[in-house]
MARNU-781131 format. One line per 4 residues: number of its first residue (from 1); their letters; for each residue z, x, y of N, C-alpha, C. Coordinates in Angstrom, 3 decimals. Layout:
BEGIN
NUM = A = Z,X,Y,Z,X,Y,Z,X,Y; ...
This chain:
BEGIN
1 = MSRP = 0.005,0.861,-1.245,-0.086,0.023,-0.020,0.020,0.839,1.259; -0.882,0.653,2.040,-1.132,1.450,3.383,-0.089,1.111,4.338; 0.445,2.160,5.024,1.609,1.829,6.040,0.725,1.535,7.415; 1.400,0.671,8.184,0.821,0.213,9.496,0.637,1.537,10.397
5 = LFVR = -0.500,1.394,11.085,-0.661,2.504,12.045,0.437,2.601,13.178; 0.991,1.511,13.474,1.985,1.568,14.660,3.063,0.499,14.288; 4.338,1.130,14.314,5.481,0.395,14.100,6.182,0.151,15.523; 6.366,-1.065,15.820,7.095,-1.305,17.178,8.472,-1.000,17.163
9 = SREP = 9.031,-0.076,18.018,10.305,0.135,18.099,11.186,-1.000,18.568; 12.337,-1.173,18.075,13.176,-2.309,18.363,14.273,-1.803,19.585; 14.229,-0.678,19.803,15.132,-0.129,20.841,14.914,-0.760,22.159; 13.591,-0.884,22.633,13.550,-1.528,24.063,14.083,-3.007,24.047
13 = WKRR = 13.980,-3.809,23.011,14.415,-5.033,22.902,16.002,-5.078,22.867; 16.623,-3.970,22.257,18.154,-3.890,22.210,18.474,-3.548,23.644; 17.754,-2.700,24.337,18.139,-2.374,25.634,18.068,-3.533,26.591; 16.998,-4.354,26.366,17.074,-5.560,27.252,18.172,-6.641,27.060
17 = RAKA = 18.428,-6.710,25.725,19.537,-7.555,25.465,20.798,-7.018,25.898; 21.081,-5.717,25.870,22.371,-5.185,26.440,22.384,-5.365,27.956; 21.239,-5.162,28.640,21.173,-5.370,30.035,21.345,-6.689,30.358; 20.818,-7.694,29.649,21.096,-9.124,29.819,22.590,-9.489,29.668
21 = ARKV = 23.120,-9.050,28.735,24.392,-9.209,28.462,25.525,-8.709,29.613; 25.155,-7.472,30.279,25.827,-6.998,31.375,25.570,-7.827,32.527; 24.415,-8.500,32.716,24.157,-9.401,33.779,25.051,-10.684,33.785; 25.194,-11.090,32.535,25.947,-12.477,32.332,27.495,-12.015,32.730
25 = RLTR = 27.932,-10.810,32.459,29.309,-10.457,32.729,29.553,-10.209,34.272; 28.500,-10.144,35.082,28.553,-9.806,36.474,29.189,-10.923,37.181; 30.456,-10.839,37.672,31.238,-11.782,38.437,31.684,-11.191,39.712; 32.125,-12.355,40.692,32.692,-11.850,41.932,33.739,-10.834,41.765
29 = EVIV = 34.676,-11.071,40.761,35.760,-10.200,40.562,35.250,-8.708,40.194; 34.342,-8.721,39.322,33.893,-7.441,38.882,33.140,-6.551,40.110; 32.396,-7.338,40.849,31.711,-6.878,41.882,32.758,-6.296,42.938; 33.814,-7.067,43.276,34.706,-6.682,44.358,35.533,-5.523,43.861
33 = ATAM = 36.014,-5.520,42.542,36.679,-4.515,42.069,35.904,-3.116,42.079; 34.671,-3.178,41.614,33.755,-1.948,41.763,33.557,-1.475,43.263; 33.349,-2.448,44.225,33.186,-2.052,45.478,34.488,-1.491,45.963; 35.451,-1.952,45.681,36.792,-1.253,46.308,37.127,0.137,45.757
37 = ALAD = 36.713,0.352,44.416,36.805,1.646,43.906,35.725,2.635,44.509; 34.540,2.077,44.792,33.527,2.944,45.370,33.927,3.280,46.730; 34.453,2.388,47.507,34.853,2.562,48.904,35.982,3.601,49.074; 37.015,3.427,48.121,38.151,4.262,48.071,37.833,5.699,47.635
41 = EKGF = 36.789,5.935,46.815,36.407,7.261,46.398,35.439,7.883,47.422; 34.474,7.008,47.806,33.486,7.755,48.682,33.468,7.463,50.227; 34.419,6.549,50.623,34.470,6.124,51.913,33.660,4.771,52.308; 34.220,4.081,53.223,33.678,2.704,53.570,32.129,2.984,54.061
45 = AALS = 31.856,3.963,54.637,30.466,4.077,55.107,29.501,4.196,54.124; 30.044,4.672,52.714,29.053,4.904,51.632,28.904,3.616,50.915; 29.560,2.666,51.264,29.458,1.192,50.528,28.280,0.518,51.066; 27.201,0.376,50.205,26.117,-0.473,50.553,25.769,-1.351,49.251
49 = MRRL = 25.040,-2.340,49.544,24.652,-3.296,48.336,23.758,-2.469,47.464; 22.880,-1.721,47.926,21.946,-0.874,47.115,22.815,0.154,46.228; 23.689,0.771,46.858,24.571,1.782,45.902,25.437,0.959,45.007; 26.015,-0.083,45.488,26.903,-0.817,44.605,26.238,-1.390,43.447
53 = AKQL = 24.956,-1.938,43.614,24.093,-2.450,42.511,23.838,-1.366,41.507; 23.431,-0.223,42.055,23.247,1.019,41.172,24.488,1.312,40.197; 25.695,1.239,40.851,26.931,1.501,40.235,27.233,0.569,39.062; 26.751,-0.772,39.316,26.916,-1.803,38.288,25.890,-1.857,37.500
57 = GVVP = 24.688,-1.125,37.595,23.482,-1.241,36.637,22.786,-2.532,36.846; 22.708,-3.080,38.000,21.846,-4.267,38.272,20.917,-4.020,39.499; 20.162,-4.947,39.682,19.260,-4.940,40.996,20.063,-5.368,42.097; 19.750,-4.960,43.309,20.594,-5.379,44.489,20.630,-6.965,44.654
61 = MALY = 19.539,-7.736,44.260,19.470,-9.099,44.403,20.439,-9.810,43.547; 20.824,-9.232,42.458,21.955,-9.750,41.614,23.239,-10.089,42.448; 23.520,-9.182,43.312,24.772,-9.113,44.083,24.713,-10.291,45.151; 23.449,-10.582,45.613,23.373,-11.703,46.738,23.591,-13.109,46.020
65 = RHFR = 23.529,-13.201,44.667,23.839,-14.376,44.064,25.279,-14.755,44.221; 26.159,-13.791,44.460,27.631,-13.872,44.645,28.132,-13.682,45.944; 27.372,-12.984,46.716,27.779,-12.770,48.181,26.630,-12.974,49.104; 26.888,-13.589,50.228,25.767,-13.761,51.246,25.238,-12.493,51.782
69 = NRGD = 26.117,-11.550,52.055,25.799,-10.221,52.641,26.832,-9.283,52.461; 26.753,-8.054,52.936,27.703,-7.068,52.880,29.142,-7.500,53.468; 28.973,-8.074,54.703,30.158,-8.700,55.342,30.995,-9.597,54.533; 30.339,-10.455,53.869,30.960,-11.466,52.986,31.633,-10.666,51.673
73 = LVDA = 30.990,-9.549,51.233,31.574,-8.851,50.286,32.807,-8.015,50.796; 32.846,-7.472,51.971,34.051,-6.959,52.623,35.226,-7.783,52.742; 34.832,-9.092,53.275,35.898,-10.039,53.366,36.622,-10.184,52.133; 35.866,-10.316,51.112,36.509,-10.449,49.733,37.280,-9.346,49.219
77 = MIDR = 36.848,-8.033,49.640,37.616,-6.884,49.290,39.013,-6.906,50.067; 38.856,-7.261,51.335,40.120,-7.325,52.131,41.222,-8.386,51.516; 40.461,-9.585,51.156,41.316,-10.501,50.542,42.020,-10.121,49.169; 41.351,-9.423,48.501,41.744,-8.980,47.192,42.890,-7.934,47.382
81 = AARE = 42.896,-7.044,48.209,43.785,-6.054,48.622,45.100,-6.806,49.051; 44.793,-7.917,49.783,46.003,-8.624,50.310,46.736,-9.441,49.154; 45.896,-9.916,48.194,46.446,-10.645,47.056,47.268,-9.699,46.129; 47.263,-8.350,46.197,47.766,-7.464,45.434,49.384,-7.404,45.815
85 = IVLP = 49.613,-7.801,47.131,50.948,-7.773,47.653,51.877,-8.878,47.088; 53.002,-8.471,46.525,53.937,-9.393,46.024,54.839,-9.991,47.185; 54.961,-11.329,47.257,55.610,-11.847,48.420,57.124,-11.736,48.134; 57.962,-11.512,49.139,59.351,-11.420,49.083,59.999,-12.766,48.722
89 = SESL = 61.242,-12.682,48.005,62.082,-13.814,47.631,62.281,-14.716,48.941; 62.380,-15.979,48.641,62.803,-17.058,49.571,64.360,-16.757,49.938; 64.987,-16.231,49.060,66.434,-15.981,49.438,66.696,-15.036,50.397; 65.873,-14.283,50.815,66.128,-13.061,51.645,66.327,-13.538,53.095
93 = DWKI = 66.983,-12.790,53.962,67.036,-13.163,55.426,65.772,-12.658,56.183; 65.606,-13.013,57.331,64.381,-12.687,58.058,64.112,-11.381,58.243; 65.114,-10.481,58.519,64.766,-9.161,58.700,64.425,-8.288,57.387; 65.014,-8.652,56.350,64.680,-8.076,55.063,63.182,-8.513,54.694
97 = TLAE = 62.918,-9.852,54.873,61.638,-10.412,54.636,60.579,-9.674,55.347; 60.735,-9.505,56.706,59.778,-8.875,57.429,59.518,-7.287,57.176; 60.704,-6.732,56.841,60.603,-5.370,56.372,59.903,-5.164,55.170; 60.177,-5.996,54.060,59.469,-6.043,52.868,57.951,-6.219,53.009
101 = LARA = 57.628,-7.033,53.804,56.158,-7.400,54.084,55.462,-6.273,54.724; 56.147,-5.646,55.747,55.629,-4.479,56.503,55.314,-3.355,55.541; 56.234,-3.060,54.729,56.192,-2.011,53.751,55.034,-2.355,52.744; 54.915,-3.526,52.245,53.926,-3.803,51.344,52.518,-3.768,51.870
105 = IRNA = 52.402,-4.059,53.174,51.137,-3.984,53.864,50.722,-2.574,53.929; 51.689,-1.787,54.393,51.314,-0.340,54.442,51.038,0.210,53.122; 51.649,-0.004,52.057,51.329,0.488,50.692,50.040,0.080,50.208; 49.656,-1.256,50.575,48.367,-1.796,50.220,47.107,-1.032,50.921
109 = VLRH = 47.386,-0.733,52.211,46.411,0.086,52.772,46.203,1.504,52.092; 47.323,2.089,51.984,47.378,3.393,51.329,46.660,3.448,49.959; 46.793,2.312,49.275,46.198,2.200,48.024,44.758,2.073,48.184; 44.236,1.655,49.247,42.765,1.319,49.449,42.353,1.916,50.762
113 = PGLT = 42.236,3.266,50.949,41.944,3.870,52.164,40.435,3.652,52.596; 39.689,3.192,51.646,38.234,2.835,51.914,38.280,1.589,52.714; 39.275,0.902,52.855,39.187,-0.389,53.653,39.766,-0.263,55.103; 40.060,1.020,55.515,40.749,1.152,56.905,39.766,0.700,57.837
117 = SALV = 38.494,1.182,57.876,37.520,0.733,58.919,37.345,-0.722,58.980; 37.290,-1.306,57.951,37.062,-2.795,57.770,38.231,-3.513,58.437; 39.541,-3.094,58.166,40.590,-3.697,58.644,40.701,-3.605,60.143; 40.167,-2.640,60.801,40.201,-2.456,62.255,39.031,-3.371,62.900
121 = LRPS = 38.057,-3.560,62.178,36.772,-4.157,62.762,36.733,-5.731,62.354; 37.285,-6.110,61.330,37.139,-7.511,60.865,38.425,-8.208,60.773; 38.545,-9.521,61.278,39.717,-10.223,61.070,40.047,-10.657,59.547; 41.280,-10.754,59.188,41.505,-11.056,57.762,41.863,-12.448,57.607
125 = LGQG = 40.868,-13.287,57.390,40.959,-14.749,57.435,40.860,-15.337,56.017; 40.977,-14.581,55.066,40.888,-15.128,53.651,42.401,-15.710,53.304; 42.527,-16.536,52.286,43.714,-17.073,52.005,44.662,-15.944,51.414; 44.253,-15.010,50.905,45.135,-13.795,50.328,45.910,-13.202,51.522
129 = AIRL = 45.193,-12.999,52.646,45.759,-12.468,53.786,46.750,-13.541,54.520; 46.238,-14.709,54.619,46.966,-15.894,55.280,48.124,-16.008,54.613; 48.369,-15.951,53.303,49.500,-16.246,52.603,50.734,-15.356,52.919; 50.505,-14.115,53.356,51.367,-13.197,53.765,52.304,-13.695,54.833
133 = GEPA = 51.764,-14.625,55.759,52.474,-15.218,56.794,53.556,-16.191,56.361; 53.214,-16.873,55.379,54.233,-17.974,54.868,55.675,-17.650,54.835; 55.864,-16.563,53.983,57.427,-16.161,53.961,58.039,-15.775,55.192; 57.167,-15.032,56.089,57.596,-14.630,57.370,57.980,-15.770,58.306
137 = YRAL = 56.983,-16.851,58.369,57.285,-18.026,59.147,58.385,-18.732,58.638; 58.563,-18.938,57.314,59.744,-19.677,56.802,61.021,-18.970,57.237; 61.116,-17.708,57.039,62.367,-16.980,57.301,62.663,-16.936,58.946; 61.662,-16.835,59.753,61.849,-16.779,60.979,62.356,-18.233,61.622
141 = RAAG = 61.624,-19.230,61.171,62.064,-20.510,61.624,63.354,-20.816,61.119; 63.806,-20.471,59.837,65.191,-20.820,59.421,66.183,-20.013,60.293; 65.897,-18.877,60.775,66.917,-18.149,61.498,66.908,-18.658,62.932; 66.087,-19.609,63.244,66.205,-20.180,64.672,65.272,-19.696,65.653
145 = FADD = 64.258,-18.980,65.365,63.371,-18.525,66.253,62.463,-19.840,66.667; 62.193,-19.790,68.016,61.257,-20.841,68.479,59.832,-20.578,67.862; 59.010,-21.709,67.720,57.804,-21.507,66.985,56.829,-20.572,67.723; 56.833,-20.491,69.036,55.961,-19.389,69.643,56.433,-18.034,69.350
149 = DVVR = 57.726,-17.912,69.251,58.145,-16.465,68.920,58.035,-16.255,67.384; 58.027,-17.263,66.607,57.673,-17.010,65.189,56.332,-16.336,64.987; 55.285,-16.957,65.764,54.040,-16.449,65.585,53.857,-15.066,66.136; 54.541,-14.837,67.262,54.274,-13.495,67.932,55.110,-12.358,67.327
153 = VWNL = 56.227,-12.772,66.700,56.932,-11.716,65.949,56.190,-11.275,64.719; 55.604,-12.281,64.096,54.800,-11.856,62.885,53.592,-11.021,63.196; 52.928,-11.370,64.326,51.876,-10.686,64.775,52.162,-9.180,65.097; 53.434,-8.990,65.717,53.866,-7.705,66.043,53.983,-6.945,64.842
157 = VVMY = 54.681,-7.416,63.823,54.952,-6.741,62.558,53.795,-6.401,61.834; 52.714,-7.265,61.747,51.445,-6.987,61.050,50.832,-5.929,61.911; 50.748,-6.010,63.151,49.986,-4.896,64.017,50.748,-3.551,63.752; 51.922,-3.527,63.603,52.678,-2.190,63.568,52.361,-1.735,62.078
161 = ALGF = 52.417,-2.576,61.181,52.287,-2.090,59.663,50.716,-1.528,59.512; 49.786,-2.437,60.051,48.344,-2.000,59.920,48.044,-0.853,60.712; 48.564,-0.753,61.896,48.154,0.241,62.913,48.690,1.615,62.470; 50.015,1.562,61.917,50.388,2.814,61.353,49.714,3.277,60.103
165 = SVFE = 49.466,2.433,59.180,48.925,2.763,57.944,47.398,3.074,58.092; 46.648,2.372,59.026,45.183,2.783,59.294,45.115,4.175,59.888; 46.174,4.490,60.669,46.245,5.831,61.229,46.554,7.014,60.148; 47.442,6.578,59.293,47.955,7.293,58.241,47.125,7.681,57.148
169 = APRR = 46.340,6.613,56.638,45.585,6.803,55.399,44.560,7.912,55.477; 43.776,7.990,56.448,42.540,9.041,56.395,43.222,10.406,56.624; 44.436,10.491,57.193,45.078,11.811,57.415,45.668,12.226,56.202; 46.283,11.307,55.315,46.670,11.693,53.978,45.526,12.247,53.250
173 = AAHG = 44.524,11.542,53.325,43.234,11.935,52.633,42.891,13.414,52.907; 43.006,13.677,54.142,42.537,15.023,54.658,43.605,16.042,54.697; 44.612,15.741,54.059,45.834,16.730,54.078,45.500,18.047,53.487; 44.648,18.147,52.412,44.283,19.361,51.940,43.488,20.223,52.943
177 = VVDA = 42.770,19.604,53.753,41.868,20.352,54.662,42.769,20.836,55.741; 43.843,20.222,56.099,44.800,20.695,57.244,45.501,21.980,56.475; 45.957,21.878,55.326,46.621,22.819,54.696,45.695,24.118,54.544; 44.424,24.022,54.614,43.615,25.084,54.500,43.247,25.895,55.751
181 = MPVD = 43.843,25.449,56.853,43.630,26.041,58.155,44.040,27.470,58.091; 43.390,28.375,58.872,43.750,29.774,58.967,45.218,29.996,59.461; 45.806,31.130,59.214,47.190,31.355,59.662,47.406,31.290,61.234; 46.327,31.685,61.973,46.444,31.713,63.399,46.258,30.294,63.991
185 = HTLD = 46.095,29.229,63.239,46.063,27.759,63.652,47.356,27.225,63.136; 48.337,27.839,62.627,49.643,27.269,62.315,50.262,26.721,63.447; 51.362,25.734,63.240,52.067,25.177,64.368,52.752,26.263,65.222; 53.446,27.245,64.481,54.217,28.289,65.324,53.181,29.030,66.217
189 = AIYA = 52.002,29.254,65.588,51.089,30.055,66.403,50.636,29.299,67.680; 50.346,27.919,67.381,49.878,27.031,68.511,51.059,26.901,69.516; 52.262,26.605,69.146,53.281,26.479,70.186,53.536,27.723,70.957; 53.220,28.974,70.360,53.586,30.208,70.848,52.657,30.450,72.140
193 = TLSP = 51.423,29.689,71.983,50.425,29.918,73.087,50.654,28.955,74.421; 51.720,28.068,74.177,52.147,27.052,75.259,52.881,27.789,76.389; 52.663,27.512,77.583,53.514,28.013,78.715,54.830,27.466,78.657; 55.811,28.322,78.665,57.282,27.828,78.800,57.541,27.012,80.067
197 = EEFP = 56.724,27.323,81.157,57.067,26.548,82.463,56.325,25.247,82.297; 55.221,25.064,81.606,54.546,23.849,81.605,54.898,22.936,80.439; 55.301,23.664,79.264,55.740,22.974,78.156,57.168,23.207,77.662; 58.076,23.198,78.525,59.541,23.676,77.965,60.032,22.729,76.885
201 = HTRA = 59.838,21.470,76.921,60.499,20.613,75.957,59.720,20.560,74.679; 58.389,20.780,74.789,57.508,20.843,73.555,57.834,22.131,72.734; 57.996,23.255,73.482,58.273,24.441,72.807,59.841,24.284,72.186; 60.708,23.615,72.852,62.063,23.665,72.430,62.364,22.635,71.122
205 = LTPD = 61.356,21.524,71.105,61.415,20.530,70.118,60.508,20.943,68.946; 59.370,21.659,69.239,58.317,21.979,68.211,58.143,20.784,67.206; 57.586,19.705,67.758,57.371,18.481,66.761,56.370,18.881,65.845; 56.622,18.237,64.666,55.815,18.399,63.424,54.835,17.299,63.458
209 = PEEF = 53.457,17.527,63.557,52.469,16.404,63.415,52.611,15.591,62.076; 53.178,16.095,61.002,53.307,15.411,59.832,54.277,14.285,59.949; 55.116,14.305,60.923,56.046,13.097,61.087,55.318,12.068,61.435; 54.018,12.122,61.782,53.184,10.862,62.247,52.946,10.217,60.942
213 = ISDW = 52.768,10.779,59.926,52.518,10.023,58.567,53.630,10.082,57.696; 54.870,10.241,58.074,55.954,10.129,57.182,56.602,8.823,56.909; 57.175,8.751,55.765,57.901,7.589,55.443,59.049,7.359,56.496; 59.720,8.479,56.915,60.838,8.364,57.752,60.274,7.784,59.298
217 = QFEY = 59.142,8.301,59.627,58.673,7.652,60.972,58.304,6.242,60.850; 57.756,5.919,59.723,57.393,4.358,59.547,58.779,3.557,59.584; 59.692,3.963,58.975,60.966,3.344,58.807,61.874,3.237,60.081; 61.531,4.327,60.877,62.260,4.454,62.239,61.585,3.321,63.147
221 = GLIA = 60.402,3.359,63.110,59.544,2.365,64.007,59.835,0.831,63.537; 59.890,0.707,62.124,60.122,-0.552,61.679,61.471,-1.073,62.033; 62.588,-0.235,61.971,63.841,-0.576,62.306,64.015,-0.891,63.847; 63.281,-0.082,64.533,63.429,-0.154,66.008,62.888,-1.538,66.519
225 = ILTG = 61.675,-1.978,65.810,61.198,-3.180,66.213,61.998,-4.388,65.778; 62.523,-4.528,64.574,63.399,-5.446,64.132,64.720,-5.584,64.815; 65.162,-4.389,65.290,66.430,-4.398,66.195,66.097,-5.119,67.404; 64.948,-4.790,68.096,64.600,-5.410,69.243,64.352,-6.901,69.112
229 = IASR = 63.746,-7.373,68.041,63.607,-8.742,67.735,64.891,-9.483,67.665; 65.789,-8.866,66.900,67.173,-9.397,66.699,67.864,-9.699,68.015; 67.727,-8.671,68.815,68.364,-8.811,70.290,67.809,-9.928,71.028; 66.458,-10.052,70.893,65.906,-11.147,71.629,66.423,-12.430,71.137
233 = LAER = 66.497,-12.601,69.817,66.967,-13.845,69.319,68.429,-14.266,69.765; 69.255,-13.103,69.738,70.550,-13.274,70.160,70.580,-13.667,71.632; 69.845,-13.180,72.494,69.779,-13.450,73.921,69.369,-14.949,74.040; 68.312,-15.452,73.339,67.876,-16.877,73.448,68.978,-17.841,72.926
237 = KQKP = 69.716,-17.452,72.009,70.779,-18.307,71.442,71.918,-18.407,72.611; 72.111,-17.490,73.165,73.289,-17.506,74.201,72.869,-18.290,75.468; 71.609,-18.523,75.661,71.167,-19.229,76.921,71.201,-20.785,76.680; 71.415,-21.511,77.725,71.659,-23.010,77.550,70.298,-23.564,77.100
241 = AGHR = 70.233,-24.624,76.357,69.027,-25.228,75.877,68.030,-25.493,76.964; 68.600,-26.148,78.020,67.557,-26.385,78.986,66.914,-25.264,79.788; 67.679,-24.127,79.865,67.063,-22.942,80.336,65.957,-22.413,79.292; 66.334,-22.435,77.996,65.231,-21.973,77.118,63.921,-22.809,77.144
245 = ASRQ = 64.040,-24.266,77.277,62.988,-24.958,77.186,62.164,-24.769,78.450; 62.813,-24.554,79.565,61.890,-24.268,80.800,61.207,-22.927,80.803; 61.742,-21.948,80.195,61.324,-20.746,79.953,60.025,-20.818,78.997; 60.173,-21.526,77.944,59.071,-21.820,77.021,57.795,-22.445,77.562
249 = R = 58.142,-23.399,78.599,57.031,-24.077,79.204,56.362,-23.214,80.161
């Protein structure tokens, strides 16, 4: 019996079926997780729909079945990062509640440094981000804060936590570059070049720039903010109700 001159390989069919299976498994969750990993590793500027599609092994148009555009994807990434935050217990007082939320926001940003640019440029309006305000609002209202103050206090805490961590994240990533500076660029050498007449206090204190991104500095600022808020609440409670109402108007 003669053998056929040409035997069709089954490998191309198997590859097509495997590719089809991968496409079936392509979900919003998979896309967002891959996008966050890509941004954290390569930086936010490196995140494009084309590059993300290549990472997932699909054509770019496959992503647009799940997201309208890159901005829509970025919003989902921010929302996912916010959903990673565990909300504080309802039994905690307002100061501990706000402190835990501020620390959790900072830690979320440090886990996902690829989102720092997006956090500065885009409002966080997904339910994952909005849910963070609920325990803060609840605790502040229960403590007796006026509704206007409740919103402003929470805004202040969020801006502090985000501002600190967005400043901190890229500097932590570049820490190895700073350590690699030549000896003549060390702090001692820099401070030694300063004029004692023009910089007497700086030379005396020799502040360490690493304090900018330290846990100690974050806690110092957070405690200062919460102490100031507590003082404001105490002042409000000491004033007559009629005076407080006129000030709120």
